[in-house]
C-alpha positions, 0 to 999 in steps of 0.5 A, spaced: 553 313 761 551 312 768 545 307 770 541 309 777 535 306 780 531 311 785 526 308 790 519 310 788 519 315 794 524 319 790 518 322 786 516 326 792 523 329 793 527 334 789 526 333 782 533 334 781 534 327 782 531 325 776 530 331 771 534 330 765 535 322 766 533 317 760 527 313 763 529 306 762 522 302 763 515 305 762 512 308 768 505 305 769 499 309 771 493 305 776 490 302 770 496 299 768 497 303 762 504 307 760 504 314 764 511 315 761 514 311 756 521 308 756 526 312 752 523 319 754 528 324 757 524 326 764 523 334 765 520 338 771 513 337 768 513 329 769 512 330 776 505 330 776 505 323 772 510 320 777 507 322 783 500 319 781 503 313 778 507 311 785 512 307 781 516 302 786 522 304 782 525 309 777 530 306 772 534 311 770 540 312 765 544 319 765 548 321 759 555 323 759 558 328 754 559 324 747 553 320 748 547 320 743 540 318 745 536 313 741 532 318 737 537 322 735 542 316 733 536 313 729 535 319 725 543 320 723 543 312 721 537 313 717 540 319 714 546 315 712 543 309 710 538 313 705 539 313 698 536 315 691 528 314 691 527 313 699 525 318 704 526 318 712 520 319 717 521 321 724 522 316 729 516 312 732 518 309 739 525 310 737 525 307 730 526 311 724 523 308 718 525 309 710 519 309 705 519 309 698 519 316 694 516 313 688 514 306 684 520 302 683 525 296 684 529 296 691 536 295 691 540 293 697 547 293 698 547 287 702 554 287 704 554 294 707 548 293 710 551 287 714 557 292 716 553 297 719 549 292 723 556 289 725 556 295 730 554 293 737 547 296 738 545 298 731 540 295 728 538 296 720 532 292 717 530 292 710 525 289 705 529 284 700 533 286 695 529 286 688 523 288 691 518 292 687 514 297 691 509 303 690 511 310 693 510 310 700 511 303 702 516 302 708 523 299 706 527 299 712 527 300 720 533 304 723 534 304 731 539 303 736 537 297 741 540 301 747 537 307 750 543 311 747 550 310 744 556 313 744 559 317 739 564 313 736 560 307 735 555 312 731 560 314 727 563 307 725 556 306 723 555 312 719 562 311 715 560 303 714 553 306 711 557 312 707 562 307 704 556 303 700 557 301 693 558 307 689 556 312 695 549 313 693 546 309 700 545 302 702 538 303 700 535 305 693 529 305 689 530 305 682 524 308 678 521 304 672 522 307 665 516 308 661 518 303 656 515 301 649 513 293 649 512 289 642 509 282 642 509 278 636 505 272 637 506 265 633 500 261 635 492 261 633 488 264 638 481 265 639 478 272 639 477 271 647 484 268 648 487 274 644 483 279 648 485 276 655 492 275 653 492 283 650 489 285 657 494 281 661 500 284 658 497 291 658 496 291 665 503 288 666 506 294 662 501 299 665 504 298 672 511 300 670 508 306 666 510 303 659 506 302 653 504 296 649 505 296 641 499 293 637 500 286 638 503 282 631 500 276 630 504 272 625 503 265 622 509 260 621 512 263 615 519 265 616 519 271 612 513 274 615 516 272 622 523 275 621 520 282 618 515 282 624 521 281 629 526 286 625 520 291 625 518 290 633 526 291 635 526 298 631 520 301 634 520 298 641 524 298 647 523 290 648 520 285 644 516 279 646 516 273 642 510 269 644 508 262 643 515 259 641 517 252 641 523 254 645 526 248 646 527 246 639 533 249 635 530 249 629 523 253 631 521 258 626 522 264 631 529 262 633 531 261 626 528 267 623 531 271 629 538 269 628 537 270 620 535 277 622 542 278 625 540 277 633 545 275 638 544 269 643 544 271 650 542 265 654 537 259 652 533 256 658 533 260 665 534 257 672 526 258 674 520 255 674 515 257 670 520 259 665 525 254 664 525 254 657 525 261 655 530 264 651 534 271 651 537 274 645 538 281 642 536 284 636 538 291 633 540 293 641 534 291 643 532 285 648 528 279 645 525 274 650 522 268 647 516 265 651 513 258 651 506 257 649 504 255 656 507 262 659 502 266 655 497 266 661 501 264 667 500 268 673 507 269 675 513 266 671 520 268 669 517 273 664 515 278 670 522 278 673 525 280 666 520 285 664 521 288 671 528 288 671 528 292 664 523 297 666 528 298 672 533 300 666 538 294 668 540 289 663 538 282 662 546 279 662 548 272 663 550 274 670 543 276 672 540 270 668 544 265 672 543 268 679 535 267 678 536 260 680 536 262 687 528 263 689 527 260 682 521 256 684 515 261 683 510 258 687 505 261 691 510 263 697 514 267 692 509 271 690 513 277 693 518 277 688 512 279 683 510 286 682 503 287 685 499 287 679 498 280 680 492 281 684 489 285 678 490 280 673 485 276 677 482 270 673 486 273 667 492 269 669 493 261 671 497 258 676 504 256 673 
């Protein structure tokens, strides 16, 4: 690459002095608006604009063989970064965007992303890993900060991107699965409270494309609770045991679950609201124990758990242990909750 500064008078001379060069900064017209923007490759047709603007200087970049302009470089890196569930957009102001092709959960290979950004002049910036997005949501911006980059550096960035994880791209969107959700409620609720609870649960499930089985309301009979749990695990993809005394090891729901042959995965989560929830498995189905106070929370651990299950991912011990980072789900953590939160409105209370 070669840099050159031409005096403004050069626009009145032979166009060969500047045609084919990359403009390094905007050329402004008499009103202070860009007549020609930085990054464009000057062509003979730009002569009129240049003469009308009367720039004091032209800052130019000449590309050598093996140099790649910023737009072409951005497209190549974006192609290497893009994984399943993403779509690339043409560069705008030399930045290529990646958007979600469908509704789902974003996965970012953070280590591979850092390796790509370790190449001097390459910048790739994404939304956070684990974000729940709708189709069309912008997921990443890709560009090179210089006006051009050498082929060797560009290939290094591409190799770093292609080396990500299982080779499916740095950035992916896992589509949500249309799971069946069963809820067993062991709590006395008025008709109004039942309607409110079922409406809130239904809106959550519908956002993922799932369905809610008719809610099972049970009393404190161990036999009735156990049968409801078994029936739910046989017909649904996940089971919510709501209204439990979650910290009591002798709680009827917990003891009935164990009697039915369930396996405990974890009691208590490093999150608030939701620290007293428990996770178990019955007949190969995840069962989530939700405390009474979690039935109407605007945001809680339950939102992250059901989103992960709808994304086809397990509630395994390593994942549950990782929830502590960002586990305080106050208003500032609203981005972690699927965007159905606004639709919940007055049906949900702050946790």
